[in-house]
MDAnalysis code that builds the backbone (N, CA, C; Angstrom):
import MDAnalysis as mda
import numpy as np

u = mda.Universe.empty(678, n_residues=226, atom_resindex=np.repeat(np.arange(226), 3), trajectory=True)
u.add_TopologyAttr("name", ["N", "CA", "C"] * 226)
u.add_TopologyAttr("resid", np.arange(1, 227))
u.add_TopologyAttr("resname", ["MET", "PHE", "ASN", "HIS", "ILE", "ASP", "LEU", "ASN", "LEU", "PRO", "GLN", "LEU", "GLU", "ARG", "GLU", "THR", "ILE", "ASP", "GLY", "VAL", "ARG", "TYR", "TYR", "LYS", "VAL", "PRO", "ASP", "GLU", "ASP", "GLN", "PRO", "LEU", "LYS", "LEU", "VAL", "SER", "ILE", "THR", "SER", "VAL", "THR", "SER", "HIS", "ILE", "ASN", "ARG", "GLU", "ILE", "PHE", "ILE", "ASN", "TRP", "ARG", "LYS", "LYS", "VAL", "GLY", "GLU", "ALA", "GLU", "ALA", "GLU", "LYS", "ILE", "THR", "LYS", "ALA", "ALA", "THR", "SER", "ARG", "GLY", "THR", "ASP", "LEU", "HIS", "THR", "LEU", "VAL", "GLU", "ASN", "HIS", "LEU", "TYR", "ASN", "LYS", "ASP", "LEU", "PRO", "PRO", "VAL", "ALA", "PRO", "MET", "ALA", "ASP", "PHE", "LEU", "PHE", "LYS", "ILE", "ALA", "LYS", "LYS", "ASP", "LEU", "THR", "ARG", "ILE", "ASN", "ASN", "ILE", "HIS", "ALA", "LEU", "GLU", "GLY", "SER", "LEU", "TYR", "SER", "LYS", "GLN", "LEU", "GLY", "ILE", "ALA", "GLY", "THR", "VAL", "ASP", "CYS", "ILE", "ALA", "GLU", "PHE", "ASP", "GLY", "GLU", "LEU", "SER", "ILE", "ILE", "ASP", "PHE", "LYS", "THR", "SER", "LYS", "LYS", "PRO", "LYS", "PRO", "ARG", "GLU", "TRP", "ILE", "GLU", "HIS", "TYR", "PHE", "VAL", "GLN", "CYS", "MET", "ALA", "TYR", "GLY", "CYS", "MET", "LEU", "TYR", "GLU", "ILE", "THR", "GLY", "ILE", "PRO", "VAL", "LYS", "LYS", "LEU", "VAL", "ILE", "ILE", "MET", "SER", "CYS", "GLU", "ASN", "GLY", "GLU", "CYS", "VAL", "VAL", "TYR", "GLU", "GLU", "ARG", "ASP", "LYS", "SER", "LYS", "TYR", "ILE", "LYS", "LEU", "LEU", "THR", "GLU", "TYR", "ILE", "ARG", "LYS", "PHE", "VAL", "ARG", "ASP", "LYS", "LEU", "GLU", "LEU", "TYR", "GLY", "THR", "LYS"])
u.atoms.positions = np.array([
    [9.845, -54.142, 17.542],
    [8.508, -54.432, 17.259],
    [8.107, -52.843, 17.465],
    [6.897, -52.554, 16.630],
    [6.054, -51.753, 17.067],
    [5.106, -51.495, 17.661],
    [4.625, -50.838, 18.836],
    [3.387, -51.269, 19.389],
    [2.504, -50.751, 18.891],
    [0.852, -51.557, 18.749],
    [0.002, -50.691, 18.011],
    [-1.548, -50.311, 19.223],
    [-2.172, -49.139, 18.980],
    [-3.057, -48.891, 19.673],
    [-4.033, -48.659, 18.863],
    [-5.214, -49.501, 18.716],
    [-6.219, -49.488, 17.677],
    [-7.289, -48.695, 17.962],
    [-7.776, -47.562, 17.077],
    [-8.512, -46.229, 17.492],
    [-9.798, -47.149, 16.651],
    [-10.559, -48.185, 16.028],
    [-11.402, -48.895, 15.352],
    [-12.022, -47.097, 14.407],
    [-11.555, -46.687, 13.922],
    [-11.272, -45.933, 12.397],
    [-12.913, -46.388, 11.761],
    [-13.689, -45.747, 11.129],
    [-14.260, -45.977, 9.916],
    [-13.717, -46.449, 8.704],
    [-14.290, -47.654, 8.130],
    [-14.015, -47.582, 6.818],
    [-14.712, -47.035, 6.111],
    [-14.563, -46.000, 4.944],
    [-15.089, -45.197, 4.076],
    [-14.884, -45.274, 2.388],
    [-16.002, -45.438, 1.803],
    [-15.956, -45.430, 0.271],
    [-15.660, -44.199, -0.404],
    [-15.024, -44.461, -1.524],
    [-14.667, -43.464, -2.207],
    [-15.176, -43.283, -3.130],
    [-15.506, -41.749, -3.649],
    [-16.089, -41.884, -4.997],
    [-15.557, -40.285, -5.949],
    [-15.344, -40.354, -7.100],
    [-14.569, -39.295, -8.041],
    [-15.593, -38.816, -8.759],
    [-15.783, -37.755, -8.291],
    [-16.687, -36.913, -9.341],
    [-16.324, -35.454, -9.996],
    [-16.161, -35.502, -11.377],
    [-15.422, -34.931, -12.049],
    [-13.873, -33.986, -11.469],
    [-13.361, -35.459, -11.217],
    [-12.088, -35.094, -10.806],
    [-11.983, -34.604, -9.338],
    [-12.523, -34.781, -8.657],
    [-12.451, -34.370, -7.270],
    [-13.222, -35.888, -6.781],
    [-12.231, -36.327, -5.421],
    [-12.541, -37.218, -4.998],
    [-13.607, -36.977, -3.758],
    [-14.691, -37.795, -3.194],
    [-15.742, -37.619, -2.270],
    [-15.071, -38.925, -1.400],
    [-15.694, -38.790, -0.118],
    [-16.003, -40.006, 0.631],
    [-17.162, -39.865, 1.249],
    [-17.688, -40.944, 1.600],
    [-18.923, -40.956, 1.829],
    [-19.104, -41.415, 3.214],
    [-19.254, -40.975, 3.827],
    [-19.475, -40.668, 5.673],
    [-21.094, -40.791, 6.134],
    [-21.040, -41.959, 7.061],
    [-22.519, -42.036, 7.449],
    [-22.966, -41.266, 8.143],
    [-24.383, -40.998, 8.414],
    [-25.289, -39.877, 8.664],
    [-26.764, -40.428, 9.343],
    [-27.354, -39.579, 9.319],
    [-28.647, -40.186, 10.316],
    [-29.438, -40.728, 9.557],
    [-29.810, -40.058, 8.054],
    [-30.681, -40.128, 7.150],
    [-29.906, -41.148, 5.928],
    [-28.740, -40.658, 5.266],
    [-28.409, -41.354, 4.091],
    [-26.847, -40.748, 4.539],
    [-25.537, -41.549, 3.769],
    [-24.764, -40.863, 3.612],
    [-24.101, -39.381, 2.981],
    [-23.401, -39.350, 3.947],
    [-22.578, -37.443, 3.279],
    [-21.567, -37.867, 2.512],
    [-21.357, -36.904, 1.224],
    [-20.190, -36.940, 0.063],
    [-19.417, -35.995, 0.705],
    [-18.140, -35.897, 1.883],
    [-17.407, -35.078, 1.934],
    [-16.101, -34.785, 0.635],
    [-15.783, -33.458, 0.770],
    [-14.386, -33.535, -0.253],
    [-13.280, -33.483, 0.481],
    [-12.481, -34.722, -0.566],
    [-10.908, -35.078, -0.009],
    [-10.117, -34.131, 0.614],
    [-9.400, -34.048, 1.349],
    [-8.332, -32.989, 1.716],
    [-7.494, -33.014, 0.334],
    [-7.072, -34.014, 0.399],
    [-5.884, -34.178, -1.004],
    [-6.759, -33.541, -1.886],
    [-7.819, -33.529, -2.385],
    [-8.172, -32.776, -3.682],
    [-8.473, -31.138, -3.284],
    [-8.570, -31.039, -1.952],
    [-8.689, -29.310, -1.474],
    [-7.253, -28.765, -1.194],
    [-6.375, -29.693, -0.852],
    [-4.616, -29.004, -1.268],
    [-4.148, -28.927, -2.479],
    [-4.525, -29.985, -2.896],
    [-4.103, -29.794, -4.969],
    [-4.709, -28.652, -5.459],
    [-6.138, -28.431, -4.958],
    [-6.884, -27.245, -5.966],
    [-5.979, -26.030, -5.514],
    [-5.094, -26.271, -4.581],
    [-4.400, -24.722, -3.999],
    [-3.385, -24.553, -4.940],
    [-2.264, -25.671, -5.439],
    [-1.540, -25.623, -6.100],
    [-1.426, -26.041, -7.695],
    [-3.104, -26.009, -8.491],
    [-3.126, -26.233, -9.802],
    [-2.196, -25.165, -10.660],
    [-2.529, -23.915, -10.325],
    [-1.370, -23.265, -10.946],
    [-0.106, -23.410, -11.365],
    [0.759, -23.910, -10.300],
    [1.324, -23.779, -10.549],
    [2.000, -25.605, -11.247],
    [1.206, -26.320, -10.891],
    [1.336, -27.753, -11.683],
    [0.916, -27.336, -13.028],
    [-0.007, -26.240, -13.061],
    [-0.567, -26.618, -14.754],
    [0.562, -25.762, -15.677],
    [1.520, -24.672, -15.191],
    [2.666, -23.818, -15.490],
    [3.860, -25.235, -15.877],
    [4.199, -25.679, -14.702],
    [5.074, -26.699, -14.309],
    [5.024, -27.871, -15.973],
    [3.540, -28.465, -16.272],
    [3.296, -29.387, -17.133],
    [3.278, -28.682, -18.455],
    [3.414, -27.297, -18.925],
    [3.801, -26.248, -19.880],
    [4.919, -26.200, -20.181],
    [5.541, -25.882, -18.892],
    [6.950, -25.429, -19.129],
    [8.129, -26.798, -19.915],
    [7.492, -28.315, -18.914],
    [8.249, -29.343, -19.428],
    [7.772, -30.126, -20.302],
    [6.411, -30.008, -20.794],
    [5.830, -30.524, -22.377],
    [4.763, -31.562, -21.258],
    [3.630, -31.675, -22.344],
    [2.876, -32.751, -21.249],
    [3.362, -34.399, -21.579],
    [4.175, -34.928, -22.466],
    [5.079, -36.175, -22.163],
    [5.575, -36.436, -21.347],
    [6.701, -35.116, -21.217],
    [7.797, -35.236, -19.611],
    [7.052, -35.779, -18.697],
    [6.247, -34.734, -18.851],
    [5.295, -34.250, -17.221],
    [4.777, -35.584, -16.505],
    [3.511, -36.077, -17.800],
    [3.210, -37.559, -17.553],
    [4.322, -38.345, -17.284],
    [4.994, -38.867, -17.930],
    [5.980, -39.519, -17.311],
    [7.095, -39.587, -15.836],
    [6.849, -38.086, -15.589],
    [7.522, -37.492, -14.250],
    [6.400, -37.956, -13.089],
    [5.293, -37.677, -13.501],
    [4.574, -37.575, -12.407],
    [4.227, -39.460, -12.408],
    [3.847, -39.819, -13.488],
    [3.813, -41.468, -13.348],
    [5.023, -41.931, -12.308],
    [6.208, -41.360, -12.633],
    [7.192, -42.178, -11.794],
    [7.248, -42.073, -10.419],
    [6.523, -40.614, -10.125],
    [6.575, -39.845, -8.447],
    [5.820, -40.754, -7.876],
    [4.660, -41.141, -8.588],
    [3.419, -41.643, -7.832],
    [4.168, -43.278, -7.814],
    [4.578, -44.008, -8.769],
    [4.715, -45.064, -8.499],
    [5.985, -45.310, -7.004],
    [6.894, -44.471, -7.170],
    [8.043, -44.529, -6.383],
    [7.124, -43.984, -4.677],
    [6.225, -43.046, -4.572],
    [5.504, -43.019, -3.537],
    [4.645, -43.971, -3.029],
    [4.349, -44.766, -4.118],
    [3.380, -45.798, -3.424],
    [4.080, -46.731, -2.950],
    [5.009, -47.206, -3.640],
    [5.926, -48.487, -3.601],
    [6.536, -48.325, -1.547],
    [7.135, -46.641, -1.574],
    [7.669, -46.692, 0.077],
    [6.445, -46.679, 0.954],
    [5.336, -46.255, 0.195],
    [4.202, -45.961, 1.392],
    [4.221, -47.956, 1.816],
    [3.858, -48.233, 0.709],
    [3.553, -49.937, 1.052],
    [4.730, -50.432, 2.197],
    [6.024, -50.027, 1.860],
    [7.053, -50.785, 2.361],
    [7.302, -50.005, 3.698],
    [6.822, -48.841, 4.300],
    [6.649, -47.968, 5.416],
    [5.357, -49.004, 6.277],
    [4.458, -48.844, 5.671],
    [3.541, -49.534, 6.138],
    [3.670, -51.093, 7.057],
    [4.186, -51.604, 5.716],
    [4.534, -53.086, 6.244],
    [5.437, -53.128, 7.672],
    [6.444, -52.486, 7.346],
    [7.404, -52.158, 8.378],
    [6.588, -51.811, 9.894],
    [5.839, -50.751, 9.721],
    [5.432, -50.361, 10.846],
    [4.187, -51.092, 11.248],
    [3.923, -52.447, 10.553],
    [3.013, -53.675, 11.252],
    [3.416, -54.673, 11.605],
    [4.986, -54.574, 11.716],
    [5.954, -55.360, 12.014],
    [5.812, -56.871, 10.941],
    [5.350, -56.614, 9.709],
    [5.610, -57.866, 9.011],
    [6.678, -57.982, 7.675],
    [6.835, -59.006, 6.848],
    [7.918, -58.672, 6.465],
    [7.827, -57.597, 4.691],
    [9.137, -57.640, 4.358],
    [8.431, -56.462, 3.295],
    [8.088, -57.018, 1.971],
    [7.691, -56.652, 0.984],
    [7.256, -57.550, 0.074],
    [8.832, -56.567, -1.284],
    [8.810, -57.023, -2.335],
    [9.384, -56.395, -3.438],
    [8.984, -55.610, -4.149],
    [9.686, -54.624, -4.297],
    [9.449, -52.861, -5.064],
    [10.766, -52.774, -5.869],
    [10.704, -51.884, -6.867],
    [11.359, -51.341, -7.339],
    [12.989, -50.868, -6.482],
    [14.037, -51.073, -7.462],
    [14.956, -50.787, -6.150],
    [15.174, -49.129, -5.924],
    [14.611, -48.174, -6.552],
    [14.354, -46.606, -5.850],
    [13.866, -46.802, -4.786],
    [12.552, -47.264, -4.496],
    [12.011, -47.082, -3.374],
    [12.309, -48.005, -2.025],
    [13.398, -49.199, -2.555],
    [13.795, -49.786, -1.614],
    [14.923, -48.927, -0.951],
    [15.456, -48.401, -1.630],
    [16.568, -47.329, -1.532],
    [16.081, -46.482, -0.627],
    [14.856, -45.608, -0.868],
    [14.415, -44.572, 0.271],
    [13.920, -44.901, 1.362],
    [13.377, -45.812, 0.930],
    [12.984, -47.472, 2.499],
    [13.952, -47.111, 3.128],
    [15.486, -47.593, 3.130],
    [16.279, -47.824, 3.719],
    [17.024, -46.783, 4.361],
    [17.065, -45.250, 3.443],
    [17.440, -44.081, 3.953],
    [16.589, -43.619, 5.267],
    [15.208, -44.048, 5.078],
    [14.422, -43.613, 5.855],
    [14.109, -43.973, 7.524],
    [14.640, -45.466, 7.065],
    [14.456, -46.738, 8.235],
    [14.799, -45.865, 9.577],
    [15.773, -45.196, 9.629],
    [16.543, -44.782, 10.890],
    [15.483, -43.518, 11.607],
    [14.737, -43.120, 11.231],
    [13.816, -42.350, 11.540],
    [12.452, -43.111, 11.707],
    [12.179, -44.002, 10.978],
    [11.054, -44.855, 11.277],
    [11.164, -45.424, 12.661],
    [12.271, -45.858, 13.405],
    [12.740, -46.122, 14.468],
    [12.125, -45.005, 15.844],
    [11.637, -43.656, 15.609],
    [11.407, -42.737, 16.533],
    [9.818, -42.975, 16.679],
    [9.431, -43.244, 15.515],
    [7.651, -43.730, 15.993],
    [7.554, -45.261, 16.826],
    [6.253, -44.797, 17.463],
    [5.842, -46.071, 18.196],
    [4.135, -45.571, 18.806],
    [3.788, -46.318, 19.791],
    [2.561, -46.551, 19.875],
    [1.289, -45.852, 18.815],
    [1.766, -46.718, 17.567],
    [0.671, -46.288, 16.219],
    [-0.440, -46.377, 16.427],
    [-1.463, -45.473, 16.550],
    [-3.247, -44.980, 16.651],
    [-3.263, -45.631, 15.227],
    [-3.038, -45.491, 14.308],
    [-3.231, -45.693, 12.896],
    [-2.702, -45.805, 11.569],
    [-2.775, -46.092, 10.693],
    [-1.896, -46.583, 9.598],
    [-3.001, -46.492, 8.316],
    [-3.157, -45.748, 7.478],
    [-3.835, -45.815, 6.000],
    [-5.571, -45.817, 6.909],
    [-5.646, -44.984, 7.964],
    [-6.708, -44.613, 8.539],
    [-7.960, -43.801, 8.220],
    [-8.793, -44.052, 7.899],
    [-9.775, -42.810, 6.953],
    [-10.230, -42.207, 8.405],
    [-10.680, -40.680, 7.963],
    [-11.257, -39.549, 8.731],
    [-11.931, -38.841, 8.390],
    [-12.705, -37.960, 8.948],
    [-13.800, -37.121, 8.595],
    [-13.929, -36.109, 9.615],
    [-14.445, -34.672, 8.739],
    [-15.140, -33.671, 9.968],
    [-16.037, -33.338, 8.934],
    [-17.698, -33.689, 9.757],
    [-18.288, -32.852, 9.285],
    [-18.667, -31.295, 9.147],
    [-17.960, -31.016, 10.329],
    [-18.068, -29.556, 10.589],
    [-17.248, -28.601, 9.635],
    [-16.116, -29.583, 8.611],
    [-15.146, -28.706, 8.249],
    [-15.605, -29.309, 6.576],
    [-16.420, -30.492, 6.507],
    [-16.695, -31.139, 5.563],
    [-15.617, -31.359, 4.616],
    [-15.019, -32.178, 5.577],
    [-13.652, -32.862, 4.378],
    [-13.634, -34.600, 5.092],
    [-13.106, -35.085, 4.318],
    [-12.624, -36.562, 4.875],
    [-11.342, -37.082, 4.202],
    [-10.175, -38.031, 4.776],
    [-9.204, -38.122, 4.054],
    [-8.770, -39.447, 4.599],
    [-7.585, -40.088, 4.019],
    [-6.970, -41.140, 4.395],
    [-5.904, -40.551, 5.120],
    [-5.406, -40.865, 6.566],
    [-3.751, -40.085, 6.650],
    [-3.249, -41.466, 7.119],
    [-1.925, -41.085, 6.622],
    [-0.660, -42.067, 6.392],
    [-0.110, -43.007, 7.933],
    [-0.213, -41.650, 8.647],
    [0.294, -42.917, 10.278],
    [-0.561, -41.850, 11.338],
    [-0.992, -41.880, 12.544],
    [-1.154, -41.526, 13.604],
    [-0.584, -42.554, 14.909],
    [0.621, -41.419, 15.273],
    [1.604, -42.119, 16.180],
    [2.831, -41.121, 17.373],
    [2.959, -41.871, 18.156],
    [3.756, -41.153, 18.570],
    [4.967, -41.142, 18.220],
    [5.822, -39.788, 17.762],
    [6.835, -39.608, 16.936],
    [8.196, -38.650, 18.289],
    [8.941, -39.563, 18.762],
    [9.715, -39.133, 19.860],
    [8.974, -38.963, 20.768],
    [8.288, -39.641, 21.497],
    [7.379, -39.757, 22.425],
    [5.824, -38.930, 22.304],
    [5.925, -38.046, 21.464],
    [4.721, -37.080, 21.506],
    [3.640, -37.608, 19.968],
    [2.188, -37.365, 20.668],
    [1.142, -38.162, 19.465],
    [1.306, -36.979, 18.486],
    [1.617, -37.351, 17.210],
    [1.489, -36.831, 15.916],
    [1.117, -37.505, 14.927],
    [0.525, -36.585, 13.918],
    [0.290, -36.706, 12.107],
    [1.560, -36.970, 11.797],
    [1.628, -37.674, 10.934],
    [2.592, -38.439, 10.356],
    [2.179, -38.397, 9.170],
    [3.117, -38.235, 7.890],
    [3.010, -37.957, 6.712],
    [4.472, -38.336, 5.794],
    [4.531, -39.171, 4.859],
    [5.574, -39.870, 4.589],
    [5.571, -39.878, 3.010],
    [6.494, -39.065, 2.655],
    [7.096, -38.488, 1.252],
    [8.197, -38.898, 0.625],
    [8.291, -38.895, -0.894],
    [8.895, -38.810, -1.813],
    [9.441, -37.461, -2.310],
    [10.986, -37.619, -2.501],
    [11.166, -36.140, -3.430],
    [12.929, -36.204, -4.094],
    [13.284, -35.904, -5.246],
    [14.366, -36.055, -5.813],
    [15.491, -35.334, -4.456],
    [15.206, -34.555, -4.006],
    [15.900, -33.861, -3.213],
    [14.889, -32.936, -2.195],
    [16.058, -32.710, -0.696],
    [15.091, -31.841, 0.028],
    [14.461, -30.971, -0.375],
    [13.191, -30.593, -0.018],
    [12.234, -29.185, -0.240],
    [12.507, -28.145, 0.784],
    [12.436, -26.881, 0.197],
    [12.583, -25.688, 1.528],
    [11.283, -25.883, 1.871],
    [11.248, -25.451, 3.406],
    [10.197, -25.807, 4.392],
    [9.001, -25.065, 3.670],
    [9.085, -23.459, 3.236],
    [8.146, -22.730, 2.602],
    [7.197, -23.080, 1.400],
    [8.178, -24.451, 0.773],
    [7.336, -24.904, -0.220],
    [6.410, -26.253, -0.151],
    [6.718, -26.158, 1.440],
    [5.628, -27.924, 1.979],
    [4.503, -27.016, 2.595],
    [4.180, -26.026, 2.706],
    [2.917, -25.460, 3.539],
    [1.720, -26.370, 3.448],
    [1.382, -26.618, 2.139],
    [-0.044, -27.599, 1.866],
    [0.397, -28.951, 2.595],
    [2.025, -29.735, 2.464],
    [1.579, -30.997, 3.340],
    [1.232, -30.690, 4.884],
    [1.660, -29.449, 5.466],
    [1.739, -28.939, 6.637],
    [-0.373, -28.898, 7.279],
    [-0.711, -28.383, 5.915],
    [-1.867, -27.753, 6.267],
    [-3.272, -29.320, 6.354],
    [-2.150, -30.258, 5.096],
    [-3.017, -31.435, 4.867],
    [-3.106, -32.213, 6.565],
    [-1.802, -32.348, 6.960],
    [-1.567, -33.405, 8.285],
    [-2.294, -32.453, 9.322],
    [-2.365, -30.965, 9.246],
    [-3.478, -30.707, 10.499],
    [-5.062, -30.981, 10.351],
    [-5.411, -30.765, 8.438],
    [-6.797, -31.420, 8.639],
    [-7.049, -32.488, 9.071],
    [-6.403, -33.390, 9.151],
    [-6.107, -34.861, 9.875],
    [-6.238, -34.653, 11.820],
    [-5.273, -34.059, 12.128],
    [-5.573, -33.868, 13.085],
    [-6.775, -33.276, 13.776],
    [-7.869, -32.188, 12.820],
    [-8.969, -31.733, 13.432],
    [-9.933, -32.870, 13.355],
    [-9.820, -33.902, 12.030],
    [-10.928, -34.977, 11.908],
    [-10.720, -35.373, 12.915],
    [-9.359, -36.275, 13.168],
    [-9.102, -37.128, 14.574],
    [-9.968, -36.622, 15.725],
    [-9.638, -34.952, 16.288],
    [-10.114, -34.719, 17.562],
    [-11.950, -34.801, 17.224],
    [-11.888, -34.448, 16.043],
    [-13.736, -34.536, 15.658],
    [-14.428, -35.783, 16.374],
    [-13.785, -36.713, 15.836],
    [-13.961, -38.352, 15.884],
    [-13.715, -39.052, 17.020],
    [-12.639, -38.793, 17.512],
    [-11.973, -39.363, 19.000],
    [-11.766, -38.328, 20.077],
    [-11.666, -37.316, 19.952],
    [-11.673, -36.580, 20.946],
    [-9.952, -36.302, 21.766],
    [-9.165, -36.875, 21.022],
    [-7.791, -36.552, 20.945],
    [-7.030, -36.144, 19.973],
    [-6.744, -35.184, 20.965],
    [-5.519, -34.168, 20.214],
    [-3.748, -34.609, 20.212],
    [-3.561, -34.287, 18.748],
    [-2.484, -34.377, 18.561],
    [-1.155, -33.601, 19.038],
    [-0.226, -33.598, 19.426],
    [1.146, -32.768, 19.686],
    [1.536, -31.995, 18.394],
    [1.547, -32.532, 17.342],
    [2.679, -32.333, 16.667],
    [2.577, -32.610, 15.347],
    [2.992, -31.755, 13.875],
    [2.747, -32.362, 12.793],
    [3.638, -32.965, 12.168],
    [4.219, -33.983, 11.463],
    [5.434, -35.172, 10.924],
    [5.710, -34.925, 9.755],
    [6.572, -34.306, 8.874],
    [6.791, -34.961, 7.512],
    [8.133, -35.573, 7.128],
    [8.008, -36.720, 6.871],
    [9.577, -37.468, 6.597],
    [10.039, -37.869, 5.537],
    [10.774, -36.934, 4.497],
    [10.685, -36.651, 3.154],
    [11.627, -37.812, 3.022],
    [11.500, -38.769, 2.330],
    [13.122, -39.445, 1.641],
    [13.512, -39.159, 0.645],
    [14.610, -38.666, 0.518],
    [14.841, -37.874, -1.346],
    [16.142, -38.989, -2.054],
    [16.085, -39.056, -3.002],
    [16.488, -40.128, -4.007],
    [18.059, -39.355, -4.498],
    [18.172, -38.047, -3.406],
    [19.745, -38.232, -3.249],
    [20.639, -38.349, -1.912],
    [19.653, -39.266, -1.658],
    [20.275, -40.213, 0.024],
    [20.032, -39.486, 1.264],
    [19.189, -38.089, 1.290],
    [19.348, -37.763, 2.624],
    [17.862, -37.843, 2.701],
    [17.577, -37.891, 4.261],
    [15.567, -38.236, 4.961],
    [16.055, -36.938, 5.773],
    [14.767, -36.382, 5.472],
    [14.700, -34.875, 6.196],
    [13.391, -35.158, 6.943],
    [13.366, -34.329, 8.436],
    [12.385, -34.666, 9.020],
    [11.928, -33.086, 9.281],
    [10.670, -32.905, 8.816],
    [10.366, -32.002, 9.140],
    [8.853, -31.729, 10.366],
    [9.093, -30.652, 11.382],
    [8.503, -30.937, 12.345],
    [7.548, -29.621, 12.243],
    [6.083, -29.666, 13.175],
    [6.043, -28.238, 13.344],
    [4.602, -28.754, 14.250],
    [4.824, -27.420, 15.122],
    [3.875, -27.146, 16.537],
    [2.836, -26.336, 16.476],
    [2.737, -25.303, 15.637],
    [2.015, -24.397, 15.729],
    [0.860, -24.859, 15.218],
    [0.012, -25.581, 15.460],
    [-1.040, -26.243, 15.254],
    [-2.091, -25.020, 14.771],
    [-2.088, -23.939, 15.317],
    [-3.300, -22.757, 15.333],
    [-3.118, -22.044, 13.602],
    [-1.606, -22.078, 13.373],
    [-1.332, -21.134, 12.415],
    [-2.007, -22.128, 11.299],
    [-1.897, -23.351, 11.314],
    [-2.284, -24.236, 10.039],
    [-3.822, -24.433, 9.956],
    [-4.179, -24.384, 11.211],
    [-5.892, -24.662, 11.442],
    [-6.222, -23.234, 10.727],
    [-6.066, -22.099, 10.656],
    [-6.115, -20.985, 9.784],
    [-5.827, -20.985, 8.426],
    [-4.656, -21.595, 7.873],
    [-4.388, -21.740, 6.426],
    [-5.314, -23.082, 5.969],
    [-6.216, -24.204, 6.752],
    [-6.522, -24.840, 6.352],
    [-8.151, -23.942, 5.950],
    [-8.891, -23.371, 7.035],
    [-9.686, -23.119, 6.734],
    [-10.142, -22.034, 5.519],
    [-8.664, -20.875, 4.952],
    [-8.345, -20.660, 3.743],
    [-8.587, -21.618, 3.007],
    [-7.778, -22.315, 2.372],
    [-7.562, -23.479, 1.843],
    [-9.259, -23.907, 1.780],
    [-10.239, -24.472, 2.122],
    [-11.234, -24.974, 2.299],
    [-12.223, -23.516, 1.292],
    [-12.398, -22.378, 2.258],
    [-12.884, -21.311, 1.672],
    [-12.829, -21.107, -0.116],
    [-11.074, -21.317, -0.309],
    [-11.290, -20.803, -1.594],
    [-11.366, -22.293, -2.634],
    [-11.144, -23.366, -2.070],
    [-11.656, -24.667, -3.071],
    [-13.029, -24.280, -2.947],
    [-14.221, -24.201, -2.059],
    [-16.019, -23.879, -2.296],
    [-16.052, -22.766, -3.130],
    [-14.998, -21.224, -2.608],
    [-15.491, -20.494, -3.721],
    [-15.232, -20.729, -5.189],
    [-13.982, -21.453, -5.759],
    [-13.719, -21.587, -7.111],
    [-15.051, -22.638, -7.325],
    [-15.027, -23.624, -6.931],
    [-16.155, -24.614, -7.473],
    [-17.147, -23.557, -7.426],
    [-17.966, -23.062, -6.914],
    [-19.100, -22.549, -7.048],
    [-19.463, -21.612, -8.057],
    [-18.027, -20.841, -8.531],
    [-17.699, -20.010, -9.430],
    [-17.901, -20.869, -11.161],
    [-17.092, -22.043, -10.796],
    [-17.105, -22.923, -12.163],
    [-18.397, -23.425, -12.399],
    [-19.424, -23.904, -11.285],
    [-20.441, -24.616, -11.656],
    [-21.689, -23.397, -11.823],
    [-21.498, -22.042, -11.724],
    [-22.056, -20.622, -12.033],
    [-23.206, -20.526, -10.979],
    [-23.049, -21.000, -9.491],
    [-23.812, -20.823, -9.114],
    [-23.136, -19.718, -7.715],
    [-22.244, -19.306, -8.186],
    [-22.297, -18.024, -7.193],
    [-22.928, -16.566, -7.100],
])
């Protein structure tokens, strides 16, 4: 049984404007609309994604993207129910397979502070929904669950760690609680489950600010206000 420690995080409404997701965050006079960290990190890799779609073709790209999204959503559902000590719902066979190979690494999680919890930072101007805040091997961590065809080289997942660090910054701003490390649990269709860990928080805080600056700069140029 997994132990839970409730942080009582806020429930935030979402809104999508021109393809960018925003969260409505409470403020003194009226809610602030803070950009989703997912939109920020996706923006950084948009050219790679655009080139990939051109290479494989729109129809094939749409098919692959839809399958990957469904696979990831189903795995998250299984993991969330498992960590809440609930019975597992039926899902597609592939998601069930990915969950089973990740299960041994899920046993390294305990003292869960949040699952699918809303976070925000007024200082950074971002918000988002974190997969999991919990102890991993006894150390409080931001934990993200990913799926893939096969394990990715570490240099390909910089943006995953940047996103996790964003949640760490948001958590500290709201609660004053620091995390020790960032953890990516990647369950792969080739039968491997890889755990990537990162302790160099200063590196990813710096990268996070660079990601945010580029996102803002590019949006200002797009709307002709720079």
